[in-house]
GUVOVO-97549 format. One record per residue (C-alpha): residue number from 0; x, z, y; residue in three letters. Coordinates in Angstrom, 1 decimal. Layout:
(r NUM (X Z Y) 'Ala')
...
This chain:
(r 0 (-31.4 -27.3 5.2) 'Met')
(r 1 (-31.8 -24.5 2.8) 'Ile')
(r 2 (-31.7 -26.9 -0.2) 'Glu')
(r 3 (-28.2 -27.9 0.8) 'Ala')
(r 4 (-26.9 -24.6 1.3) 'Ile')
(r 5 (-28.4 -23.6 -2.2) 'Val')
(r 6 (-26.9 -26.7 -4.0) 'Leu')
(r 7 (-23.4 -26.2 -2.2) 'Leu')
(r 8 (-23.4 -22.4 -3.3) 'His')
(r 9 (-24.4 -23.0 -6.8) 'Arg')
(r 10 (-21.5 -25.5 -7.7) 'Trp')
(r 11 (-19.0 -23.8 -5.5) 'Leu')
(r 12 (-20.0 -20.5 -7.2) 'Gly')
(r 13 (-19.6 -22.3 -10.6) 'Val')
(r 14 (-16.3 -23.3 -9.4) 'Ala')
(r 15 (-15.0 -20.1 -8.1) 'Phe')
(r 16 (-16.6 -17.3 -9.9) 'Cys')
(r 17 (-13.8 -16.6 -12.2) 'Leu')
(r 18 (-11.7 -16.8 -9.2) 'Leu')
(r 19 (-13.3 -14.1 -7.6) 'Phe')
(r 20 (-13.3 -12.1 -10.3) 'Ala')
(r 21 (-9.6 -12.5 -10.9) 'Met')
(r 22 (-9.0 -11.6 -7.3) 'Trp')
(r 23 (-10.9 -8.5 -7.4) 'Phe')
(r 24 (-9.8 -7.3 -10.5) 'Ala')
(r 25 (-6.1 -7.9 -9.8) 'Ser')
(r 26 (-6.4 -6.2 -6.3) 'Gly')
(r 27 (-7.2 -3.1 -8.2) 'Ile')
(r 28 (-3.9 -3.4 -10.0) 'Val')
(r 29 (-1.8 -4.3 -7.1) 'Met')
(r 30 (-2.9 -1.1 -5.1) 'His')
(r 31 (-1.3 0.7 -7.8) 'Phe')
(r 32 (1.4 -1.5 -9.2) 'Val')
(r 33 (3.1 -3.5 -6.4) 'Pro')
(r 34 (5.2 -6.8 -6.9) 'Phe')
(r 35 (8.6 -5.7 -7.9) 'Pro')
(r 36 (11.2 -5.0 -5.6) 'Ser')
(r 37 (14.4 -3.2 -4.9) 'Leu')
(r 38 (13.5 -0.7 -2.4) 'Thr')
(r 39 (15.8 0.6 0.3) 'Glu')
(r 40 (16.2 4.0 -1.3) 'Ala')
(r 41 (16.9 2.3 -4.9) 'Glu')
(r 42 (19.7 -0.1 -3.2) 'Arg')
(r 43 (21.4 2.7 -1.4) 'Phe')
(r 44 (21.2 5.1 -4.5) 'Ala')
(r 45 (23.3 2.4 -6.4) 'Gly')
(r 46 (26.1 2.3 -3.8) 'Leu')
(r 47 (29.3 3.9 -4.4) 'Ala')
(r 48 (31.7 5.6 -2.0) 'Pro')
(r 49 (33.8 3.0 -0.1) 'Val')
(r 50 (37.7 3.6 -1.0) 'Asp')
(r 51 (39.4 3.4 2.7) 'Pro')
(r 52 (42.7 2.7 0.9) 'Ala')
(r 53 (41.5 -0.6 -0.4) 'Glu')
(r 54 (39.9 -1.8 2.9) 'Ala')
(r 55 (43.4 -3.6 4.1) 'Arg')
(r 56 (41.8 -6.3 6.4) 'Ile')
(r 57 (39.6 -5.7 9.6) 'Thr')
(r 58 (36.1 -6.9 10.0) 'Val')
(r 59 (37.0 -9.5 12.4) 'Ala')
(r 60 (39.4 -11.0 9.8) 'Ala')
(r 61 (36.6 -10.8 7.4) 'Ala')
(r 62 (34.1 -12.6 9.5) 'Val')
(r 63 (36.7 -15.4 10.1) 'Ala')
(r 64 (37.5 -15.6 6.3) 'Ala')
(r 65 (33.7 -15.7 5.4) 'Ser')
(r 66 (33.0 -19.1 7.1) 'Gly')
(r 67 (29.8 -17.7 8.7) 'Val')
(r 68 (30.1 -19.0 11.9) 'Ala')
(r 69 (27.1 -17.4 13.7) 'Asp')
(r 70 (27.7 -14.1 11.9) 'Ala')
(r 71 (25.5 -11.2 13.5) 'Thr')
(r 72 (26.1 -8.5 10.8) 'Arg')
(r 73 (28.9 -7.2 8.6) 'Ala')
(r 74 (28.7 -4.5 5.9) 'Arg')
(r 75 (31.3 -3.1 3.8) 'Leu')
(r 76 (30.4 -1.7 0.4) 'Val')
(r 77 (32.4 -0.9 -2.7) 'Gln')
(r 78 (31.9 -2.9 -5.8) 'Arg')
(r 79 (33.5 -2.3 -9.1) 'Val')
(r 80 (36.2 -4.9 -8.4) 'Asp')
(r 81 (37.1 -3.5 -5.1) 'Gly')
(r 82 (35.6 -3.0 -1.2) 'Pro')
(r 83 (33.7 -6.2 0.0) 'Val')
(r 84 (32.6 -7.4 3.2) 'Tyr')
(r 85 (29.1 -8.8 3.4) 'Val')
(r 86 (28.8 -11.1 6.3) 'Val')
(r 87 (25.4 -12.5 7.2) 'Ser')
(r 88 (24.5 -14.7 10.1) 'Gly')
(r 89 (21.1 -16.9 10.8) 'Arg')
(r 90 (21.5 -19.3 8.4) 'Ser')
(r 91 (23.7 -17.9 5.3) 'His')
(r 92 (25.9 -15.3 4.3) 'Leu')
(r 93 (29.1 -15.0 2.5) 'Gly')
(r 94 (31.3 -12.1 1.0) 'Ala')
(r 95 (35.1 -11.5 1.0) 'Val')
(r 96 (37.4 -8.7 -0.5) 'His')
(r 97 (38.5 -6.3 1.7) 'Ala')
(r 98 (41.9 -6.0 0.2) 'Ser')
(r 99 (42.9 -9.7 1.0) 'Asp')
(r 100 (40.0 -11.7 2.7) 'Gly')
(r 101 (39.5 -14.0 -0.6) 'Gln')
(r 102 (36.1 -15.1 -1.5) 'Asp')
(r 103 (34.1 -12.4 -3.1) 'Ala')
(r 104 (31.4 -14.5 -4.8) 'Ser')
(r 105 (30.6 -13.7 -8.3) 'Val')
(r 106 (31.0 -16.4 -10.7) 'Thr')
(r 107 (31.9 -14.2 -13.6) 'Ser')
(r 108 (29.2 -12.9 -15.9) 'Ala')
(r 109 (31.7 -10.0 -17.0) 'Asp')
(r 110 (31.7 -8.8 -13.1) 'Ile')
(r 111 (28.0 -9.3 -12.7) 'Ala')
(r 112 (27.6 -6.8 -15.9) 'Leu')
(r 113 (29.9 -4.4 -14.4) 'Ala')
(r 114 (28.1 -4.4 -11.2) 'Ile')
(r 115 (24.5 -4.0 -12.9) 'Ala')
(r 116 (26.0 -1.1 -15.2) 'Gly')
(r 117 (27.7 0.8 -12.4) 'Ala')
(r 118 (24.5 0.2 -10.2) 'His')
(r 119 (22.2 1.6 -12.8) 'Ala')
(r 120 (24.3 4.6 -13.8) 'Ser')
(r 121 (24.6 6.0 -10.1) 'Arg')
(r 122 (20.9 5.7 -10.2) 'Arg')
(r 123 (20.5 7.6 -13.4) 'Gly')
(r 124 (19.2 4.7 -15.2) 'Leu')
(r 125 (21.2 5.4 -18.3) 'Asp')
(r 126 (21.8 1.9 -19.4) 'Pro')
(r 127 (22.4 1.1 -22.9) 'Ala')
(r 128 (24.9 -2.0 -23.6) 'Pro')
(r 129 (23.8 -4.6 -21.0) 'Ala')
(r 130 (23.3 -8.4 -21.6) 'Ala')
(r 131 (23.0 -11.2 -19.3) 'Ile')
(r 132 (19.7 -12.7 -19.8) 'Val')
(r 133 (19.9 -15.8 -17.3) 'Ala')
(r 134 (21.7 -17.1 -14.7) 'Gly')
(r 135 (19.3 -19.4 -12.8) 'Ala')
(r 136 (17.6 -19.9 -9.2) 'Asp')
(r 137 (14.1 -18.9 -10.1) 'Tyr')
(r 138 (12.2 -17.0 -12.3) 'Asp')
(r 139 (8.7 -15.2 -12.3) 'Gln')
(r 140 (10.0 -12.1 -10.3) 'Trp')
(r 141 (12.6 -13.9 -7.9) 'Ser')
(r 142 (10.4 -16.5 -6.6) 'Val')
(r 143 (10.1 -15.3 -3.0) 'Pro')
(r 144 (11.9 -17.1 -0.4) 'Asn')
(r 145 (13.9 -13.8 0.6) 'Gly')
(r 146 (16.4 -14.6 -2.2) 'Phe')
(r 147 (17.2 -18.1 -1.6) 'Asp')
(r 148 (20.5 -16.8 0.3) 'Arg')
(r 149 (21.4 -15.3 -3.1) 'His')
(r 150 (20.8 -17.7 -5.4) 'Arg')
(r 151 (21.6 -18.3 -8.3) 'Pro')
(r 152 (21.0 -14.9 -9.5) 'Leu')
(r 153 (22.4 -13.1 -12.5) 'Phe')
(r 154 (19.6 -11.6 -14.4) 'Arg')
(r 155 (20.8 -8.6 -16.4) 'Ile')
(r 156 (18.8 -6.4 -19.1) 'Ala')
(r 157 (20.2 -3.3 -19.3) 'Leu')
(r 158 (18.8 -2.5 -22.8) 'Gly')
(r 159 (17.0 1.0 -21.6) 'Asp')
(r 160 (13.8 2.5 -22.8) 'Thr')
(r 161 (12.1 1.3 -19.5) 'Ala')
(r 162 (13.1 -2.3 -20.4) 'Gly')
(r 163 (15.1 -2.4 -16.9) 'Thr')
(r 164 (16.4 -6.0 -15.6) 'Glu')
(r 165 (18.6 -6.0 -12.7) 'Ile')
(r 166 (19.1 -9.2 -10.5) 'Tyr')
(r 167 (22.9 -9.5 -8.8) 'Val')
(r 168 (23.4 -12.0 -6.1) 'Ser')
(r 169 (26.2 -14.5 -7.0) 'Ser')
(r 170 (26.9 -14.8 -3.3) 'Arg')
(r 171 (27.6 -11.3 -2.5) 'Thr')
(r 172 (27.7 -9.4 -5.8) 'Gly')
(r 173 (24.8 -6.9 -4.5) 'Glu')
(r 174 (22.0 -5.9 -6.7) 'Val')
(r 175 (18.9 -7.5 -4.9) 'Val')
(r 176 (16.1 -6.8 -7.3) 'Leu')
(r 177 (15.0 -5.0 -10.2) 'Asp')
(r 178 (12.0 -4.9 -12.5) 'Thr')
(r 179 (10.8 -2.6 -15.4) 'Ser')
(r 180 (8.9 -3.6 -18.6) 'Arg')
(r 181 (5.7 -1.8 -17.1) 'Ser')
(r 182 (6.1 -3.6 -13.7) 'Glu')
(r 183 (6.3 -7.1 -15.3) 'Arg')
(r 184 (3.4 -6.4 -17.4) 'Gly')
(r 185 (1.0 -5.3 -14.8) 'Trp')
(r 186 (2.0 -7.9 -12.5) 'Asn')
(r 187 (0.9 -10.5 -14.9) 'Trp')
(r 188 (-2.6 -9.3 -14.2) 'Val')
(r 189 (-1.6 -8.0 -10.8) 'Gly')
(r 190 (0.6 -9.9 -8.3) 'Gly')
(r 191 (0.9 -13.3 -10.3) 'Val')
(r 192 (-2.8 -14.0 -10.6) 'Leu')
(r 193 (-3.7 -12.5 -7.3) 'His')
(r 194 (-1.4 -14.6 -5.4) 'Trp')
(r 195 (-1.8 -17.6 -7.9) 'Ile')
(r 196 (2.2 -17.1 -8.3) 'Tyr')
(r 197 (3.4 -18.8 -11.6) 'Pro')
(r 198 (6.8 -20.0 -11.1) 'Thr')
(r 199 (6.3 -23.6 -11.7) 'Val')
(r 200 (4.1 -23.5 -8.4) 'Leu')
(r 201 (5.7 -20.9 -6.4) 'Arg')
(r 202 (9.1 -22.3 -6.5) 'Arg')
(r 203 (7.8 -25.1 -4.3) 'Asn')
(r 204 (6.4 -23.0 -1.4) 'Trp')
(r 205 (5.0 -26.0 0.4) 'Ala')
(r 206 (2.9 -27.0 -2.3) 'Leu')
(r 207 (1.9 -23.5 -3.2) 'Trp')
(r 208 (1.0 -22.8 0.4) 'Asp')
(r 209 (-1.5 -25.7 0.5) 'Arg')
(r 210 (-3.0 -25.3 -2.8) 'Val')
(r 211 (-3.6 -21.2 -2.4) 'Val')
(r 212 (-4.7 -21.9 1.5) 'Trp')
(r 213 (-7.3 -24.7 0.4) 'Thr')
(r 214 (-8.7 -22.6 -2.5) 'Leu')
(r 215 (-9.0 -19.6 -0.2) 'Ser')
(r 216 (-10.7 -21.7 2.2) 'Leu')
(r 217 (-13.3 -23.0 -0.2) 'Leu')
(r 218 (-13.9 -19.5 -1.6) 'Ala')
(r 219 (-14.5 -18.0 1.6) 'Ser')
(r 220 (-17.1 -20.8 2.3) 'Ile')
(r 221 (-18.9 -20.0 -1.0) 'Ala')
(r 222 (-19.3 -16.7 0.1) 'Ala')
(r 223 (-20.5 -17.3 3.5) 'Leu')
(r 224 (-23.1 -19.6 1.8) 'Leu')
(r 225 (-23.9 -17.0 -0.5) 'Gly')
(r 226 (-24.4 -14.2 2.3) 'Ala')
(r 227 (-26.5 -16.9 4.3) 'Val')
(r 228 (-28.8 -17.3 1.2) 'Leu')
(r 229 (-29.0 -13.5 0.2) 'Gly')
(r 230 (-30.1 -12.6 3.5) 'Ile')
(r 231 (-32.9 -15.4 3.7) 'Val')
(r 232 (-34.3 -14.3 0.2) 'Arg')
(r 233 (-34.6 -10.7 1.2) 'Ile')
(r 234 (-38.5 -9.7 0.5) 'Arg')
(r 235 (-39.7 -6.4 1.8) 'Met')
(r 236 (-42.1 -4.2 0.0) 'Arg')
(r 237 (-43.1 -1.5 2.3) 'Gly')
(r 238 (-39.7 -0.2 3.5) 'Arg')
(r 239 (-38.0 -1.4 0.4) 'Ala')
(r 240 (-35.7 -4.4 -0.1) 'Ile')
(r 241 (-37.0 -6.6 -2.9) 'Ser')
(r 242 (-35.8 -9.8 -4.4) 'Thr')
(r 243 (-37.9 -12.9 -5.7) 'Pro')
(r 244 (-35.4 -13.3 -8.6) 'Tyr')
(r 245 (-35.5 -11.9 -12.1) 'Arg')
(r 246 (-32.7 -10.9 -14.3) 'Gly')
(r 247 (-29.0 -11.8 -14.1) 'Trp')
(r 248 (-30.0 -13.6 -10.5) 'His')
(r 249 (-32.0 -10.4 -9.4) 'Ala')
(r 250 (-28.6 -8.4 -9.9) 'Leu')
(r 251 (-26.5 -11.0 -8.3) 'His')
(r 252 (-28.7 -11.0 -5.3) 'His')
(r 253 (-29.2 -7.3 -5.0) 'Leu')
(r 254 (-25.5 -6.5 -5.6) 'Ile')
(r 255 (-24.4 -9.4 -3.3) 'Gly')
(r 256 (-26.5 -7.6 -0.6) 'Leu')
(r 257 (-24.7 -4.5 -0.9) 'Ala')
(r 258 (-21.4 -6.0 -1.1) 'Ala')
(r 259 (-22.0 -8.8 1.5) 'Thr')
(r 260 (-19.9 -7.0 4.5) 'Leu')
(r 261 (-17.0 -6.4 2.1) 'Phe')
(r 262 (-16.9 -9.5 0.1) 'Val')
(r 263 (-17.0 -11.6 3.5) 'Leu')
(r 264 (-14.4 -10.0 4.9) 'Thr')
(r 265 (-12.1 -9.5 2.1) 'Trp')
(r 266 (-12.2 -13.1 1.1) 'Ile')
(r 267 (-11.8 -14.2 4.8) 'Phe')
(r 268 (-9.1 -11.9 5.4) 'Ser')
(r 269 (-7.3 -13.0 2.1) 'Gly')
(r 270 (-7.6 -16.7 3.3) 'Trp')
(r 271 (-5.7 -15.2 6.7) 'Leu')
(r 272 (-2.9 -14.1 4.4) 'Ser')
(r 273 (-2.1 -17.7 3.9) 'Met')
(r 274 (-2.3 -18.3 7.7) 'Asp')
(r 275 (1.5 -18.8 8.1) 'His')
(r 276 (1.1 -19.9 11.8) 'Gly')
(r 277 (-1.8 -22.4 11.5) 'Arg')
(r 278 (-4.3 -20.0 13.5) 'Leu')
(r 279 (-2.3 -17.1 14.5) 'Phe')
(r 280 (1.3 -16.7 15.8) 'Ser')
(r 281 (4.0 -15.7 13.1) 'Arg')
(r 282 (5.3 -12.9 14.8) 'Gly')
(r 283 (9.0 -14.6 15.0) 'Gln')
(r 284 (11.3 -14.5 17.8) 'Leu')
(r 285 (11.6 -17.5 20.0) 'Thr')
(r 286 (14.7 -19.4 20.0) 'Pro')
(r 287 (15.4 -18.0 23.3) 'Ala')
(r 288 (14.8 -14.3 22.1) 'Glu')
(r 289 (16.8 -14.9 18.9) 'Ser')
(r 290 (19.6 -16.0 21.0) 'Arg')
(r 291 (19.7 -12.7 23.0) 'Val')
(r 292 (18.7 -10.7 19.7) 'Val')
(r 293 (21.2 -12.3 17.4) 'Asp')
(r 294 (23.8 -13.1 19.5) 'Ala')
(r 295 (27.3 -13.2 17.8) 'Ala')
(r 296 (29.2 -10.3 18.8) 'Pro')
(r 297 (32.6 -9.7 19.7) 'Asp')
(r 298 (34.1 -8.8 16.5) 'Trp')
(r 299 (37.5 -8.1 18.0) 'Met')
(r 300 (36.2 -5.3 19.7) 'Ala')
(r 301 (35.4 -3.4 16.3) 'Ala')
(r 302 (37.3 -0.4 15.8) 'Ser')
(r 303 (40.4 -0.3 13.8) 'Arg')
(r 304 (40.2 3.4 12.9) 'Glu')
(r 305 (40.3 4.7 9.4) 'Gln')
(r 306 (37.3 4.9 7.3) 'Leu')
(r 307 (36.1 8.4 6.7) 'Val')
(r 308 (35.2 9.2 2.8) 'Ser')
(r 309 (32.7 9.4 1.4) 'Pro')
(r 310 (30.9 6.9 3.5) 'Val')
(r 311 (28.6 4.9 1.2) 'Arg')
(r 312 (28.3 1.6 3.6) 'Glu')
(r 313 (29.5 0.8 6.9) 'Val')
(r 314 (27.9 -1.6 8.9) 'Glu')
(r 315 (28.8 -3.6 12.0) 'Trp')
(r 316 (26.1 -5.3 14.3) 'Phe')
(r 317 (25.7 -6.8 17.8) 'Gly')
(r 318 (23.0 -5.0 19.9) 'Phe')
(r 319 (22.2 -5.7 23.6) 'Gly')
(r 320 (25.8 -7.4 24.2) 'Gly')
(r 321 (27.8 -4.7 22.7) 'Asn')
(r 322 (29.2 -4.1 19.0) 'Leu')
(r 323 (27.9 -1.2 17.0) 'Tyr')
(r 324 (29.3 0.5 13.9) 'Arg')
(r 325 (27.2 2.8 11.7) 'Arg')
(r 326 (28.7 4.8 8.7) 'Asp')
(r 327 (25.8 5.8 6.1) 'Arg')
(r 328 (26.7 8.9 4.4) 'Leu')
(r 329 (23.5 9.6 2.7) 'Ala')
(r 330 (20.1 7.9 2.7) 'Gln')
(r 331 (18.8 9.6 5.7) 'Gly')
(r 332 (22.1 10.6 7.2) 'Ala')
(r 333 (24.4 8.1 9.1) 'Gln')
(r 334 (26.8 8.1 12.4) 'Thr')
(r 335 (26.3 5.5 14.9) 'Leu')
(r 336 (29.4 4.4 17.5) 'Val')
(r 337 (29.7 1.6 20.0) 'Arg')
(r 338 (32.8 -0.2 19.4) 'Ala')
(r 339 (35.5 0.6 21.7) 'Gly')
(r 340 (34.4 4.0 22.3) 'Asp')
(r 341 (37.7 5.4 20.9) 'Val')
(r 342 (36.9 8.8 22.2) 'Ser')
(r 343 (33.8 8.7 20.0) 'Arg')
(r 344 (31.9 10.6 22.4) 'Asp')
(r 345 (29.1 8.4 22.1) 'Gly')
(r 346 (28.7 9.0 18.3) 'Gln')
(r 347 (25.2 9.7 17.4) 'Ala')
(r 348 (22.9 9.3 14.3) 'Gly')
(r 349 (20.7 6.6 16.0) 'Ile')
(r 350 (20.3 4.1 18.8) 'Leu')
(r 351 (19.1 5.8 22.2) 'Ser')
(r 352 (16.5 4.8 24.5) 'Gly')
(r 353 (19.2 3.5 26.8) 'His')
(r 354 (20.6 1.5 24.1) 'Asp')
(r 355 (17.0 -0.3 23.6) 'Ile')
(r 356 (16.7 -0.7 27.2) 'Gln')
(r 357 (19.9 -2.7 27.4) 'Glu')
(r 358 (18.6 -5.3 24.8) 'Leu')
(r 359 (15.2 -5.7 26.1) 'Thr')
(r 360 (16.4 -6.0 29.9) 'Arg')
(r 361 (18.4 -9.1 28.3) 'Arg')
(r 362 (15.1 -10.4 26.9) 'Leu')
(r 363 (13.1 -10.4 30.1) 'Ala')
(r 364 (13.0 -8.8 33.2) 'Ala')
(r 365 (9.5 -7.3 33.0) 'Asn')
(r 366 (10.0 -5.0 29.7) 'Cys')
(r 367 (8.7 -1.5 30.1) 'Gly')
(r 368 (10.5 1.6 29.4) 'Val')
(r 369 (11.1 2.2 25.7) 'Pro')
(r 370 (8.8 4.6 23.7) 'Ser')
(r 371 (9.3 6.0 20.4) 'Val')
(r 372 (6.3 4.9 18.0) 'Leu')
(r 373 (3.8 7.7 17.2) 'Ala')
(r 374 (2.0 8.1 13.8) 'Glu')
(r 375 (-0.2 7.0 12.8) 'Pro')
(r 376 (-0.1 3.8 14.8) 'Asp')
(r 377 (-2.4 0.7 15.4) 'Asp')
(r 378 (0.4 -1.6 14.4) 'Tyr')
(r 379 (2.5 0.3 12.1) 'Pro')
(r 380 (6.3 -0.2 11.7) 'Ala')
(r 381 (8.8 2.1 9.9) 'Gln')
(r 382 (12.5 2.4 10.0) 'Ser')
(r 383 (14.6 1.4 6.9) 'Thr')
(r 384 (16.0 4.6 7.2) 'Val')
(r 385 (13.8 7.5 6.6) 'Ala')
(r 386 (13.0 9.8 9.5) 'Gly')
(r 387 (14.8 7.4 11.8) 'Ala')
(r 388 (12.7 6.6 14.9) 'Pro')
(r 389 (11.0 2.9 15.9) 'Val')
(r 390 (11.2 2.1 19.4) 'Tyr')
(r 391 (8.4 -0.1 21.0) 'Arg')
(r 392 (9.2 -1.9 24.2) 'Thr')
(r 393 (6.4 -3.9 26.1) 'Arg')
(r 394 (7.8 -7.2 27.8) 'Cys')
(r 395 (4.4 -8.3 29.4) 'Gly')
(r 396 (2.2 -9.1 26.8) 'Glu')
(r 397 (4.6 -9.3 24.1) 'Val')
(r 398 (5.7 -6.1 22.2) 'Trp')
(r 399 (8.8 -5.5 20.5) 'Phe')
(r 400 (9.2 -2.9 17.6) 'Asp')
(r 401 (12.9 -2.0 17.1) 'Ile')
(r 402 (14.6 0.2 14.4) 'Asp')
(r 403 (16.5 3.0 16.0) 'Gly')
(r 404 (18.8 3.0 12.7) 'Ala')
(r 405 (20.2 -0.4 12.9) 'Asp')
(r 406 (18.9 -2.3 16.1) 'Gly')
(r 407 (16.9 -4.8 13.9) 'Ser')
(r 408 (13.6 -6.3 15.3) 'Val')
(r 409 (10.7 -4.9 12.9) 'Leu')
(r 410 (8.0 -6.8 14.8) 'Gln')
(r 411 (7.3 -9.2 17.5) 'Arg')
(r 412 (3.8 -8.7 18.6) 'Leu')
(r 413 (2.0 -11.0 20.8) 'Asp')
(r 414 (-1.6 -10.9 21.5) 'Ala')
(r 415 (-2.2 -13.4 18.8) 'Ser')
(r 416 (-0.1 -11.3 16.2) 'Arg')
(r 417 (-1.7 -8.1 17.2) 'Arg')
(r 418 (-5.4 -9.7 16.6) 'Ala')
(r 419 (-3.8 -11.0 13.1) 'Tyr')
(r 420 (-2.9 -7.4 12.2) 'Arg')
(r 421 (-6.4 -6.6 12.4) 'Trp')
(r 422 (-8.3 -9.5 11.0) 'Phe')
(r 423 (-5.9 -9.7 8.1) 'Tyr')
(r 424 (-4.1 -6.1 7.5) 'Ser')
(r 425 (-6.9 -4.0 8.3) 'Ala')
(r 426 (-9.5 -5.9 6.9) 'Leu')
(r 427 (-7.7 -6.8 3.5) 'His')
(r 428 (-5.9 -3.4 3.0) 'Thr')
(r 429 (-8.0 -1.2 4.8) 'Leu')
(r 430 (-5.2 0.3 6.7) 'Asp')
(r 431 (-7.1 1.6 9.5) 'Phe')
(r 432 (-5.1 4.5 11.3) 'Pro')
(r 433 (-7.9 6.8 10.3) 'Val')
(r 434 (-7.9 5.8 6.8) 'Leu')
(r 435 (-4.0 5.7 6.6) 'Met')
(r 436 (-4.0 9.5 7.4) 'Ala')
(r 437 (-6.3 10.1 4.6) 'His')
(r 438 (-4.6 8.3 1.7) 'Pro')
(r 439 (-6.9 9.3 -1.2) 'Arg')
(r 440 (-10.1 8.4 0.7) 'Leu')
(r 441 (-8.3 5.1 1.2) 'Arg')
(r 442 (-7.6 4.5 -2.3) 'Glu')
(r 443 (-11.2 5.7 -3.6) 'Ile')
(r 444 (-12.6 2.9 -0.9) 'Leu')
(r 445 (-10.3 0.3 -2.0) 'Ile')
(r 446 (-10.9 0.6 -5.7) 'Val')
(r 447 (-14.7 1.2 -5.4) 'Gly')
(r 448 (-15.0 -1.6 -3.2) 'Leu')
(r 449 (-13.0 -3.9 -5.1) 'Cys')
(r 450 (-15.0 -2.7 -8.4) 'Ala')
(r 451 (-18.0 -3.6 -6.6) 'Leu')
(r 452 (-16.8 -7.1 -5.8) 'Gly')
(r 453 (-15.8 -7.3 -9.4) 'Leu')
(r 454 (-19.2 -6.6 -10.8) 'Val')
(r 455 (-20.7 -9.0 -8.3) 'Phe')
(r 456 (-18.4 -11.5 -9.7) 'Ser')
(r 457 (-19.2 -11.0 -13.1) 'Val')
(r 458 (-23.0 -11.7 -12.6) 'Thr')
(r 459 (-21.8 -14.9 -11.0) 'Gly')
(r 460 (-20.0 -15.8 -14.0) 'Ile')
(r 461 (-23.1 -15.2 -16.5) 'Val')
(r 462 (-25.0 -17.3 -13.9) 'Ile')
(r 463 (-22.5 -19.9 -13.6) 'Gly')
(r 464 (-22.0 -20.3 -17.2) 'Trp')
(r 465 (-25.7 -20.5 -17.9) 'Arg')
(r 466 (-26.0 -23.2 -15.4) 'Arg')
(r 467 (-23.1 -25.2 -16.5) 'Leu')
(r 468 (-24.4 -25.2 -20.3) 'Arg')
(r 469 (-27.7 -26.2 -19.3) 'Ser')
(r 470 (-26.4 -29.1 -17.2) 'Thr')
(r 471 (-24.1 -30.3 -19.9) 'Leu')
(r 472 (-26.8 -30.0 -22.5) 'Ala')
(r 473 (-29.4 -32.3 -20.8) 'Ser')
């Protein structure tokens, strides 16, 4: 039995030692430089005040003109070519000009360049003359599935000293992603390596999923076999732990013993990051829940009153059977009113506990009273608007975390998903509440443990190379 474990661990180690080293090294990089994205603060900073005089059609007319039959949300934003309604549904989205209801998708490179330049200027990026780099469905930084509804994308180089590139949706004309030269460079040795994310593989999600899941599973088996061998081979000299090995094998054994718990939990939790519903629930709304949460509202109930300048974004959304309108004045400042409340006595900045209760009552009869999440929380969720509350409602064994700013369901946590949060997130990123409350300590632990895992992997690389070389020479 031991001989079989030795043989399996030896050759799995030869096959995966470089992969282990890559994961630990890239994990350190990712902690400091995440994969490129456009944050909500960056997106909002790039918005211009909406010109009320140009918004001549109602949101109801815009939804009808968009062709999005199952529209659940609509936003009014200002583009360089005038205000535009962006209408989104469960399956797709569309955009129409607020002046005449005509299609507002972007086909002109000149318009895309103007949109990117205006966005950059409002964010203080000080762009030089911008230029279209490409117009395509995929590149290395836009492969995530969240961009599918916006493809093809215009990729635009600003020509600034930071090497910023901005991606503009051809469907809506919105800026959906930005990257800098530094982010791109670090992510070649960070996120791209860590997630095995080259465009040629990642653009085929199903293939990428199967490949990375299989590699992660085999790596977990190799780590488990090594842990078993490491423990079996322990020798005691008095009260001190000793090893029967010498040289690099001894280093591999002793460092492995010190890193066993971390390596096993980190590799295992990394494998679980690719679970995608195989062992745990995916945290998604059921079809019945989606019909309640995403029910198409009565767009004719939308308020027809004049917009108040200088609003930067107006959004209409259905929630709990009612239509709401929120006017966003700044990143952390908004007003919210239920459609039809012509007196605006119900105006507030956020959804109330009563509003949340109305929705959850429609979800299930046994939902508890909503409560505002406290920080830190064992299952963290944050609003898209800084400072806005997140409400939690317990419907039997299922929990719903709802954004008080815009009514979106941030998390659906059944028992399986709550377990997944601990087996994956807590073990892989050390986001235990006690550590989240002490970010510097958490950072030291993450970097230190990954560095220990990297040193351990290097000893495996040396041993594996020597074994492979001697085998090929014989």
